[in-house]
Residue frames relative to the residue before (quaternion, step in Angstrom):
aa qw qx qy qz dx dy dz
M 1.0000 0.0000 0.0000 0.0000 0.00 0.00 0.00
K 0.2580 0.7563 -0.5709 0.1885 3.55 -0.75 1.05
G 0.6574 0.5620 -0.3691 0.3402 3.51 -1.33 -0.08
M 0.7100 0.3746 -0.2682 0.5326 3.60 1.19 -0.19
N 0.8198 -0.2421 0.1283 0.5029 3.52 -0.08 1.34
G 0.8378 0.1214 -0.1167 0.5194 3.63 0.73 0.93
A 0.6553 -0.5064 0.4099 0.3822 3.42 -1.50 0.10
P 0.7166 -0.4433 0.3000 0.4472 3.61 -1.28 0.16
V 0.2412 -0.7417 0.6131 0.1259 3.53 -1.26 0.66
S 0.4324 -0.7130 0.4674 0.2937 3.58 -0.73 0.92
A 0.6831 -0.5151 0.3539 0.3779 3.53 -1.36 0.52
P 0.6679 0.4992 -0.3307 0.4419 3.69 0.83 -0.85
V 0.6648 0.5022 -0.3001 0.4646 3.57 0.99 -0.85
L 0.6280 0.5210 -0.3325 0.4729 3.55 1.07 -0.74
D 0.6645 0.4973 -0.3175 0.4587 3.57 0.88 -0.88
A 0.6289 0.5318 -0.3442 0.4507 3.58 1.04 -0.75
A 0.6563 0.5084 -0.3092 0.4639 3.57 0.98 -0.83
I 0.6159 0.5275 -0.3308 0.4827 3.60 1.07 -0.74
N 0.6751 0.5105 -0.3021 0.4387 3.59 0.90 -0.89
W 0.6262 0.5201 -0.3405 0.4706 3.56 1.06 -0.71
Q 0.6832 0.4700 -0.3068 0.4671 3.59 0.90 -0.84
L 0.5593 0.5685 -0.3838 0.4655 3.61 1.14 -0.53
C 0.6536 0.5243 -0.3076 0.4509 3.53 0.94 -1.00
F 0.7255 0.4447 -0.2591 0.4569 3.57 0.83 -1.00
D 0.6156 0.5433 -0.3503 0.4506 3.60 1.05 -0.66
A 0.6896 0.4865 -0.2729 0.4618 3.58 1.07 -0.76
G 0.4427 -0.7247 0.4349 0.2995 3.54 1.25 -0.22
S 0.5273 0.6752 -0.3763 0.3527 3.54 1.35 0.19
D 0.4648 0.7007 -0.4483 0.3033 3.59 1.25 0.01
S 0.2511 -0.7499 0.5982 0.1291 3.56 -1.06 0.84
A 0.6827 -0.4406 0.3587 0.4595 3.55 -1.30 0.01
Q 0.6314 0.5245 -0.3328 0.4641 3.60 1.06 -0.68
Q 0.6673 0.4912 -0.3059 0.4689 3.57 0.94 -0.86
R 0.6196 0.5406 -0.3385 0.4574 3.53 1.06 -0.80
A 0.6479 0.5065 -0.3127 0.4752 3.60 1.01 -0.83
E 0.6367 0.5230 -0.3232 0.4654 3.59 1.03 -0.79
F 0.6379 0.5161 -0.3260 0.4696 3.55 1.04 -0.79
E 0.6577 0.5115 -0.3284 0.4449 3.59 0.87 -0.80
R 0.6367 0.4997 -0.3326 0.4840 3.57 1.06 -0.71
W 0.6376 0.5211 -0.3286 0.4625 3.61 0.98 -0.80
H 0.6626 0.5184 -0.3012 0.4489 3.55 0.91 -1.02
A 0.7461 0.4251 -0.2312 0.4574 3.58 0.92 -0.87
A 0.5417 0.6728 -0.3806 0.3302 3.57 1.26 -0.35
S 0.8173 0.0650 0.0274 0.5719 3.57 1.08 -0.68
E 0.5035 -0.6297 0.4889 0.3330 3.57 -1.07 0.72
E 0.5995 0.5606 -0.3636 0.4407 3.61 1.09 -0.52
H 0.6092 0.5404 -0.3419 0.4690 3.58 1.08 -0.77
A 0.6588 0.5160 -0.2930 0.4625 3.58 0.89 -0.98
R 0.6701 0.5042 -0.2942 0.4585 3.57 0.96 -0.95
A 0.6507 0.5079 -0.3328 0.4559 3.57 0.98 -0.82
W 0.6389 0.5255 -0.3183 0.4629 3.61 0.98 -0.81
R 0.6681 0.5036 -0.2933 0.4627 3.58 0.98 -0.88
Q 0.6912 0.4717 -0.2850 0.4675 3.55 0.93 -0.86
L 0.6166 0.5219 -0.3555 0.4702 3.58 1.12 -0.62
G 0.6314 0.5394 -0.3262 0.4516 3.59 1.04 -0.71
M 0.6427 0.5275 -0.3104 0.4607 3.51 1.06 -0.79
L 0.6330 0.5035 -0.3302 0.4866 3.57 1.05 -0.79
D 0.6448 0.5330 -0.3276 0.4391 3.60 0.93 -0.93
Q 0.6478 0.5072 -0.3318 0.4616 3.62 0.99 -0.81
R 0.6517 0.5059 -0.3310 0.4581 3.60 0.94 -0.78
F 0.6397 0.5160 -0.3307 0.4639 3.55 0.99 -0.78
A 0.6494 0.5229 -0.3322 0.4410 3.58 0.92 -0.83
A 0.6671 0.4985 -0.3119 0.4574 3.56 0.95 -0.91
A 0.7256 0.4600 -0.2518 0.4456 3.58 0.96 -0.86
A 0.7889 0.3938 -0.1600 0.4439 3.52 0.89 -1.08
G 0.1889 -0.8411 0.4914 0.1242 3.56 1.13 -0.53
P 0.8406 0.0679 -0.0300 0.5365 3.66 -0.43 -1.12
A 0.5805 0.5881 -0.3906 0.4056 3.58 1.10 -0.54
R 0.6175 0.5662 -0.3343 0.4318 3.58 1.04 -0.73
K 0.6597 0.5167 -0.3055 0.4522 3.50 1.00 -0.89
A 0.6373 0.5362 -0.3075 0.4603 3.53 1.02 -0.87
L 0.6820 0.4935 -0.2998 0.4488 3.54 0.91 -0.91
Q 0.6565 0.5385 -0.3109 0.4270 3.55 1.04 -0.71
Q 0.5070 0.6368 -0.4235 0.3976 3.58 1.28 -0.07
S 0.6968 0.4026 -0.2513 0.5378 3.53 1.31 -0.34
R 0.5404 -0.6125 0.4617 0.3459 3.61 -1.12 0.62
V 0.7082 0.4179 -0.2718 0.4999 3.60 1.15 -0.48
G 0.2893 0.8066 -0.4831 0.1798 3.55 1.20 0.29
L 0.6935 0.4770 -0.3077 0.4436 3.59 0.79 -0.86
R 0.6437 0.5107 -0.3259 0.4675 3.56 1.00 -0.78
Q 0.6117 0.5387 -0.3391 0.4697 3.61 1.08 -0.70
R 0.6378 0.5272 -0.3320 0.4528 3.54 0.98 -0.89
V 0.7347 0.4454 -0.2537 0.4444 3.52 0.80 -1.02
R 0.8068 0.3549 -0.1492 0.4482 3.59 0.81 -1.03
K 0.7654 0.3717 -0.1986 0.4864 3.61 1.16 -0.44
L 0.7267 0.4524 -0.2541 0.4501 3.58 1.03 -0.65
G 0.4199 0.7514 -0.4447 0.2476 3.55 1.32 -0.25
G 0.6944 0.4930 -0.2892 0.4372 3.56 0.77 -1.06
G 0.7007 0.4810 -0.2870 0.4419 3.58 0.82 -0.97
L 0.6606 0.5089 -0.3043 0.4605 3.55 0.98 -0.82
A 0.6279 0.5310 -0.3320 0.4623 3.52 1.05 -0.76
S 0.6621 0.5169 -0.3177 0.4399 3.54 0.98 -0.89
L 0.6817 0.4414 -0.2867 0.5081 3.61 1.18 -0.46
V 0.3561 -0.7487 0.4788 0.2889 3.60 1.31 -0.08
L 0.3627 0.7275 -0.5003 0.2980 3.61 1.02 0.82
L 0.7973 0.1758 -0.1058 0.5676 3.56 1.13 -0.58
G 0.1122 -0.8321 0.5418 0.0386 3.56 0.41 1.18
G 0.6221 0.5592 -0.3264 0.4403 3.57 1.00 -0.78
L 0.5956 0.6002 -0.3658 0.3888 3.58 1.11 -0.63
L 0.5854 0.5930 -0.3793 0.4023 3.58 1.11 -0.57
N 0.6675 0.4469 -0.3079 0.5098 3.59 1.08 -0.64
W 0.6157 0.5890 -0.3478 0.3910 3.58 1.01 -0.83
I 0.7220 0.4347 -0.2685 0.4666 3.59 0.91 -0.91
N 0.1197 0.8808 -0.4543 0.0593 3.56 1.15 -0.75
L 0.8613 0.0056 0.0147 0.5078 3.62 -0.50 -1.17
H 0.7288 0.4567 -0.2507 0.4443 3.60 0.87 -0.92
Q 0.7886 0.1178 -0.0755 0.5987 3.58 1.11 -0.54
P 0.1219 -0.8356 0.5308 0.0716 3.63 0.41 1.19
L 0.6044 -0.5891 0.4071 0.3492 3.53 -1.10 0.77
G 0.6042 0.5931 -0.3417 0.4079 3.51 1.09 -0.80
Y 0.5683 0.5898 -0.3809 0.4291 3.56 1.17 -0.57
W 0.7143 0.4595 -0.2770 0.4493 3.57 0.75 -1.01
L 0.7485 0.4047 -0.2171 0.4784 3.62 0.99 -0.75
A 0.4362 0.7328 -0.4485 0.2678 3.61 1.22 -0.01
D 0.6125 -0.5454 0.4282 0.3796 3.56 -1.27 0.44
Q 0.7966 0.0585 0.0107 0.6016 3.56 0.95 -0.90
R 0.1336 0.7932 -0.5903 0.0673 3.61 -0.97 0.79
T 0.2506 -0.7466 0.5927 0.1685 3.54 -1.23 0.46
G 0.4471 -0.6734 0.5270 0.2625 3.53 -1.23 0.53
T 0.7180 -0.4179 0.3230 0.4533 3.53 -1.32 0.03
G 0.8202 0.2056 -0.1817 0.5021 3.57 -0.81 1.06
E 0.6491 0.5157 -0.3128 0.4636 3.56 1.26 -0.19
T 0.0893 -0.7471 0.6554 0.0659 3.56 -1.23 0.71
R 0.0500 -0.7989 0.5992 -0.0095 3.57 -1.16 0.58
S 0.1838 -0.7731 0.5985 0.1015 3.55 -1.15 0.79
L 0.1547 -0.7860 0.5980 0.0251 3.56 -0.98 0.97
R 0.1940 -0.7355 0.6368 0.1261 3.55 -1.01 0.86
L 0.2633 -0.8040 0.5196 0.1194 3.58 -0.47 1.27
D 0.7257 -0.4684 0.2854 0.4153 3.55 -1.33 0.31
D 0.7101 0.4554 -0.2633 0.4680 3.59 1.08 -0.64
G 0.6351 -0.5476 0.3332 0.4311 3.55 1.30 0.05
T 0.4717 0.6797 -0.4291 0.3624 3.59 1.32 -0.16
L 0.2167 -0.7466 0.6130 0.1411 3.54 -1.07 0.78
V 0.0438 -0.7855 0.6167 -0.0286 3.53 -0.76 1.19
S 0.1014 -0.7921 0.6011 0.0292 3.55 -0.80 1.08
L 0.2642 -0.7668 0.5729 0.1184 3.57 -0.89 1.01
A 0.3192 -0.7196 0.5794 0.2113 3.61 -0.87 0.89
T 0.7770 -0.3356 0.2531 0.4685 3.52 -1.37 -0.14
H 0.8663 0.0284 -0.0265 0.4979 3.54 -1.12 0.76
S 0.4020 0.6958 -0.4728 0.3616 3.55 0.73 1.12
A 0.0755 -0.8028 0.5912 0.0148 3.57 -1.19 0.62
V 0.0002 -0.7949 0.6060 -0.0309 3.55 -0.98 0.89
D 0.2612 -0.6683 0.6664 0.2027 3.49 -1.45 0.36
I 0.2142 -0.7630 0.5977 0.1210 3.56 -1.07 0.77
R 0.0605 0.8210 -0.5603 0.0918 3.60 -0.41 1.17
F 0.0161 0.7955 -0.6019 0.0677 3.54 -0.05 1.34
T 0.0216 -0.7896 0.6131 -0.0116 3.57 -0.82 1.02
A 0.6966 -0.4422 0.3382 0.4526 3.54 -1.28 -0.13
K 0.7169 0.4524 -0.2519 0.4669 3.61 1.16 -0.48
E 0.8291 -0.0078 0.0429 0.5574 3.62 1.00 -0.66
R 0.3369 -0.6756 0.6095 0.2421 3.47 -1.38 0.33
L 0.0323 -0.8530 0.5157 -0.0734 3.54 -0.27 1.33
I 0.0755 -0.7476 0.6586 0.0414 3.57 -1.02 0.90
V 0.1635 -0.7757 0.6058 0.0683 3.57 -0.75 1.09
L 0.1768 -0.7862 0.5854 0.0891 3.61 -0.56 1.20
H 0.1966 -0.8047 0.5555 0.0723 3.58 -0.66 1.21
D 0.8109 -0.0287 0.0745 0.5797 3.55 1.04 -0.74
G 0.7919 0.3681 -0.2193 0.4351 3.57 -1.15 0.46
E 0.5182 -0.6058 0.5170 0.3116 3.49 -1.21 -0.83
I 0.0842 -0.7820 0.6159 0.0454 3.55 -1.18 0.71
S 0.2502 -0.6871 0.6535 0.1955 3.46 -1.38 0.42
V 0.1106 -0.7969 0.5937 0.0137 3.60 -0.97 0.92
E 0.0127 -0.7389 0.6737 -0.0094 3.48 -1.01 0.97
T 0.2766 -0.8335 0.4542 0.1500 3.54 -0.02 1.28
G 0.2035 -0.7650 0.6016 0.1067 3.54 -1.18 0.73
H 0.1750 -0.7747 0.5967 0.1151 3.58 -1.22 0.35
K 0.0297 -0.8331 0.5511 -0.0370 3.51 0.65 1.16
D 0.8516 0.0532 -0.0639 0.5176 3.56 -0.93 0.96
N 0.5974 -0.6089 0.3440 0.3924 3.55 1.14 0.78
D 0.1336 0.8261 -0.5304 0.1353 3.53 1.00 0.86
R 0.1428 -0.8328 0.5316 0.0588 3.60 -0.50 1.13
R 0.3860 0.7044 -0.5019 0.3206 3.58 1.19 0.17
P 0.4867 -0.6423 0.4866 0.3372 3.65 -0.99 0.71
F 0.2701 -0.7273 0.6077 0.1697 3.56 -1.13 0.74
V 0.0095 -0.8199 0.5669 -0.0792 3.53 -0.69 1.24
V 0.1520 -0.7328 0.6514 0.1250 3.51 -1.19 0.72
A 0.1126 -0.8160 0.5665 0.0232 3.60 -0.65 1.10
T 0.0378 -0.7384 0.6728 0.0261 3.54 -1.26 0.76
D 0.7014 -0.4340 0.3335 0.4565 3.50 -1.27 -0.11
D 0.6588 0.5250 -0.3086 0.4417 3.59 1.20 -0.39
G 0.7704 -0.2881 0.2057 0.5303 3.59 1.05 -0.51
R 0.5354 -0.6130 0.4843 0.3210 3.54 -1.36 -0.37
L 0.1541 -0.7655 0.6206 0.0722 3.50 -1.19 0.80
R 0.1365 -0.8240 0.5491 0.0296 3.54 -0.52 1.24
A 0.3760 -0.7534 0.4981 0.2069 3.55 -0.61 1.18
L 0.1740 -0.7544 0.6248 0.1009 3.55 -1.13 0.75
G 0.7191 -0.4194 0.2218 0.5078 3.57 0.70 1.13
T 0.4251 0.7635 -0.3198 0.3662 3.53 0.78 1.08
R 0.2746 -0.6837 0.6393 0.2203 3.49 -1.50 -0.04
F 0.1654 0.8056 -0.5439 0.1670 3.56 -0.68 1.08
L 0.3795 -0.6862 0.5838 0.2105 3.52 -1.46 0.31
V 0.0547 -0.7524 0.6542 0.0541 3.54 -1.18 0.67
R 0.0100 0.8133 -0.5781 0.0645 3.54 -0.77 1.09
L 0.3399 -0.7244 0.5655 0.1999 3.58 -0.96 0.95
E 0.0230 -0.7889 0.6141 0.0013 3.58 -0.81 1.02
S 0.7293 -0.4657 0.2778 0.4173 3.53 -1.24 0.25
D 0.7935 0.2986 -0.1421 0.5108 3.55 1.13 -0.70
G 0.8258 -0.0866 0.0273 0.5566 3.54 1.21 0.41
T 0.5538 -0.5799 0.4737 0.3642 3.53 -1.36 -0.40
R 0.2058 -0.7927 0.5618 0.1170 3.61 -0.65 1.02
L 0.1372 -0.7616 0.6310 0.0540 3.55 -0.91 1.10
S 0.0448 -0.7687 0.6381 -0.0001 3.54 -0.96 0.98
V 0.1752 -0.8119 0.5523 0.0717 3.61 -0.49 1.17
L 0.2327 -0.8107 0.5315 0.0783 3.53 -0.59 1.25
Q 0.8079 0.0224 0.0524 0.5865 3.49 1.13 -0.80
S 0.8091 0.1492 -0.1624 0.5447 3.61 -0.92 0.92
A 0.5642 -0.5993 0.4651 0.3260 3.62 -0.86 -0.93
V 0.1621 -0.7575 0.6251 0.0957 3.53 -1.32 0.47
A 0.2962 -0.7401 0.5775 0.1762 3.58 -1.03 0.84
A 0.1318 -0.8208 0.5553 0.0236 3.54 -0.60 1.18
K 0.0079 0.8057 -0.5910 0.0386 3.54 -0.98 0.96
P 0.3432 -0.7461 0.5348 0.1988 3.60 -0.48 1.19
H 0.6415 -0.5722 0.3579 0.3647 3.59 -1.09 0.68
D 0.7843 0.3288 -0.1643 0.4997 3.55 0.88 -0.93
S 0.6230 0.4982 -0.3547 0.4877 3.60 1.16 0.43
G 0.3872 -0.7320 0.5110 0.2307 3.57 -1.04 0.75
E 0.6397 0.5401 -0.3129 0.4485 3.57 1.30 -0.17
E 0.2027 -0.7374 0.6358 0.1048 3.49 -1.17 0.86
Q 0.1007 -0.7996 0.5916 0.0206 3.57 -0.88 1.01
V 0.3754 -0.7291 0.5374 0.1967 3.54 -1.01 0.98
V 0.1562 -0.7570 0.6307 0.0685 3.55 -0.94 1.01
Q 0.3277 -0.8012 0.4841 0.1278 3.49 -0.63 1.20
E 0.7161 -0.4495 0.3462 0.4067 3.49 -1.36 0.35
G 0.7992 0.2770 -0.2234 0.4844 3.58 -1.01 0.87
H 0.6916 0.4294 -0.2830 0.5072 3.59 1.20 0.24
Q 0.1877 -0.7511 0.6259 0.0943 3.52 -1.34 0.41
V 0.0468 -0.7810 0.6228 0.0032 3.55 -1.31 0.54
L 0.2931 -0.7154 0.6011 0.2025 3.55 -1.16 0.62
M 0.1260 -0.8038 0.5811 0.0196 3.56 -0.78 1.13
N 0.0491 -0.7466 0.6569 0.0927 3.58 -1.02 0.74
H 0.7542 -0.4428 0.2313 0.4262 3.59 -1.24 0.18
E 0.6968 0.4733 -0.2710 0.4659 3.61 1.28 -0.44
R 0.8234 -0.0476 0.1102 0.5546 3.62 0.87 -0.84
L 0.4717 -0.6035 0.5511 0.3310 3.49 -1.50 0.05
G 0.4287 -0.6772 0.5351 0.2670 3.53 -1.10 0.72
R 0.7422 -0.3681 0.3070 0.4683 3.53 -1.37 -0.31
I 0.3900 -0.7018 0.5458 0.2397 3.58 -1.01 0.86
D 0.0739 -0.8186 0.5695 -0.0147 3.58 -0.66 1.14
T 0.6376 -0.5118 0.4138 0.4004 3.49 -1.36 0.21
L 0.5635 -0.6204 0.4190 0.3493 3.61 -0.91 0.80
A 0.4970 -0.6612 0.4816 0.2895 3.56 -1.01 0.81
V 0.5642 -0.5981 0.4454 0.3544 3.57 -1.11 0.67
G 0.8510 0.1298 -0.0920 0.5005 3.55 -0.97 0.86
A 0.2016 0.8230 -0.5163 0.1240 3.63 1.10 0.52
D 0.7758 0.3308 -0.1853 0.5044 3.59 0.96 -0.77
A 0.3381 0.7768 -0.4876 0.2110 3.61 1.19 0.20
W 0.5650 0.6123 -0.3837 0.3983 3.61 1.14 -0.55
T 0.6046 0.5534 -0.3752 0.4330 3.61 1.11 -0.50
R 0.7046 0.3872 -0.2434 0.5426 3.62 1.32 -0.25
G 0.6178 -0.6023 0.3294 0.3835 3.53 1.30 0.37
M 0.6521 0.5013 -0.2956 0.4860 3.56 1.26 0.27
L 0.2278 -0.7051 0.6484 0.1748 3.52 -1.36 0.40
V 0.0861 -0.8022 0.5908 -0.0095 3.61 -0.60 1.17
V 0.0330 0.7989 -0.5972 0.0627 3.63 -0.71 1.05
D 0.1625 -0.7670 0.6165 0.0733 3.49 -1.28 0.63
N 0.8366 -0.1725 0.0752 0.5144 3.57 -0.44 1.25
V 0.3390 0.7265 -0.5219 0.2914 3.56 0.72 1.07
R 0.6151 -0.5316 0.4276 0.3952 3.55 -1.25 0.30
L 0.5710 -0.5863 0.4490 0.3587 3.56 -1.07 0.71
A 0.6374 0.5426 -0.3324 0.4346 3.59 0.98 -0.86
D 0.6548 0.4958 -0.3196 0.4725 3.62 1.02 -0.70
L 0.6294 0.5272 -0.3341 0.4629 3.55 1.00 -0.80
V 0.6829 0.4875 -0.2876 0.4618 3.57 0.84 -1.02
G 0.6205 0.5506 -0.3327 0.4484 3.54 1.05 -0.80
E 0.6672 0.4796 -0.3054 0.4812 3.62 0.96 -0.83
L 0.6467 0.4994 -0.3388 0.4665 3.63 0.91 -0.81
G 0.6244 0.5689 -0.3347 0.4177 3.58 1.10 -0.71
R 0.5723 0.5736 -0.3893 0.4380 3.63 1.18 -0.37
Y 0.7281 0.4419 -0.2250 0.4733 3.61 1.18 -0.60
R 0.7410 0.3178 -0.2513 0.5355 3.64 1.13 0.28
S 0.4976 -0.6383 0.4975 0.3123 3.53 -1.21 0.58
G 0.7315 0.4332 -0.3037 0.4302 3.49 -1.23 0.54
Y 0.6461 -0.5308 0.4038 0.3713 3.54 -1.34 -0.17
L 0.0412 0.7640 -0.6431 0.0314 3.54 -0.86 0.96
G 0.0406 0.8394 -0.5329 0.0990 3.55 -0.44 1.25
V 0.2831 -0.7362 0.5900 0.1727 3.50 -1.32 0.08
A 0.4707 -0.6753 0.4902 0.2864 3.63 -0.89 0.93
P 0.5935 -0.6049 0.3921 0.3578 3.63 -1.01 0.82
E 0.6804 0.5368 -0.3204 0.3824 3.61 0.86 -0.78
V 0.7387 0.3224 -0.2191 0.5499 3.60 1.29 -0.22
A 0.4159 0.7528 -0.4459 0.2481 3.59 1.25 -0.08
D 0.7451 0.4275 -0.2269 0.4589 3.60 1.01 -0.72
L 0.3837 0.6932 -0.5105 0.3341 3.58 1.24 0.19
R 0.3299 -0.7512 0.5396 0.1891 3.61 -1.10 0.69
I 0.0831 -0.7995 0.5945 -0.0205 3.52 -1.12 0.84
T 0.0688 -0.7576 0.6477 0.0412 3.47 -1.24 0.73
G 0.4364 0.7017 -0.4858 0.2849 3.61 -0.89 0.80
S 0.4458 -0.6420 0.5564 0.2820 3.48 -1.47 -0.12
F 0.0605 -0.8285 0.5552 -0.0409 3.58 -0.84 1.01
P 0.4475 -0.7066 0.4776 0.2691 3.64 -0.85 0.91
L 0.3376 -0.7690 0.5118 0.1809 3.54 -0.80 0.99
H 0.6947 0.4603 -0.2899 0.4706 3.60 1.12 -0.48
D 0.7224 0.2073 -0.2285 0.6188 3.58 1.27 0.33
T 0.0857 -0.8438 0.5292 0.0255 3.57 0.31 1.27
D 0.5468 0.5778 -0.4135 0.4428 3.64 1.14 -0.36
L 0.6557 0.4802 -0.3028 0.4977 3.62 1.04 -0.85
A 0.6246 0.5401 -0.3410 0.4494 3.59 0.98 -0.71
L 0.6697 0.4873 -0.3055 0.4698 3.57 0.97 -0.80
K 0.6360 0.5291 -0.3299 0.4547 3.56 1.04 -0.82
S 0.6377 0.5476 -0.3437 0.4188 3.65 1.03 -0.63
L 0.5504 0.6045 -0.3963 0.4178 3.56 1.26 -0.22
L 0.5981 0.6610 -0.3392 0.3005 3.59 1.06 -0.83
P 0.6999 0.4452 -0.3099 0.4646 3.66 0.85 -0.74
T 0.7078 0.4885 -0.2461 0.4470 3.59 1.17 -0.55
L 0.8108 0.2124 -0.0827 0.5391 3.58 0.89 -0.86
P 0.5047 -0.6538 0.4628 0.3219 3.63 -1.10 0.53
V 0.4202 0.6993 -0.4524 0.3603 3.52 0.68 1.17
Q 0.1271 -0.7357 0.6514 0.1353 3.54 -1.33 0.14
V 0.4216 -0.6956 0.5328 0.2334 3.53 -1.30 0.53
Q 0.1725 -0.7987 0.5747 0.0458 3.53 -0.58 1.21
Q 0.0384 -0.8242 0.5646 -0.0192 3.58 -0.52 1.15
R 0.2051 -0.7970 0.5589 0.1020 3.55 -0.41 1.18
T 0.7429 -0.0482 0.0526 0.6655 3.51 1.10 -0.85
P 0.6584 -0.4833 0.3451 0.4623 3.67 -1.17 0.15
W 0.7281 0.4097 -0.2350 0.4968 3.65 1.18 -0.43
W 0.7317 0.3335 -0.2444 0.5418 3.59 1.21 0.12
V 0.1370 0.8063 -0.5480 0.1755 3.51 -0.21 1.34
T 0.0474 -0.8054 0.5908 -0.0021 3.58 -0.92 0.92
V 0.2999 -0.7117 0.6026 0.2010 3.55 -1.06 0.74
V 0.0020 -0.8234 0.5631 -0.0707 3.56 -0.51 1.23
A 0.6627 -0.4763 0.3768 0.4382 3.55 -1.32 0.11
R 0.5147 -0.6427 0.4719 0.3152 3.55 -1.08 0.74
A 0.4180 -0.7097 0.5147 0.2381 3.57 -0.86 0.99
D 0.4910 -0.6434 0.4983 0.3108 3.55 -1.08 0.74
K 0.4326 -0.6982 0.5130 0.2494 3.57 -1.03 0.85
């Protein structure tokens, strides 16, 4: 989030600001919550900037939408719906030009305008005309562009699983494209995920030919391997991570990962802020965790690690060190 009176704001801070306004819009804030908000607001210049920018967006929405704003505020999720669901429609009406900058990296416009998209915590599977099965992970968006020359999937946000089909001996190449390059399936099953520093390809079966946008060379990545691709080059080809496709079955499987990384992945599947205290961030964890019940997943940490789950509101949860009794 940037471009509206300040530097970029990270996704967790943005979600925290949204959750505070949800609380205030609903009229459920207490004196204790108000004090907690003041501490949060004063704790970081980024927190204050996020709150200021969110207020600017809200003012623009009020001026443009009028009665629509009142109707949306009848729901506790009104603000999140304004920010996450109305972006595309408002942009198309040119009522909120500033919103285009506001969503920028964290909420790309392509997400709102995509042929298919999932919300936070939602997954979806699509059977395409050629028999290909495409599964969308949480908060993901794709365009489907089949032509006489190729079968193209454009990934705008999130992660997808692809199991290619060849209905009626379809010989058109099957390609997944991102801003970083093109991935051409070679009769295969694979994952494509957008990350902050590139596009991650994980090949589950057969092989995929990867070509960065600014490179003339195409390199084949074999089954059981993964690689991070940016627009200039491919990174090192590594062994596929354990349980890479477990999310397609509603699970997160990890093997000796940092607690901070586990919590970060669970945070993709729930609304609001999910954080981890620095003193426990580097603890290691192995296990399987349900993605469609992240509260249960967090509780399953308690018997294994010296941590506890601190919940200030339903939208603000932190994993912290367990207090001594």
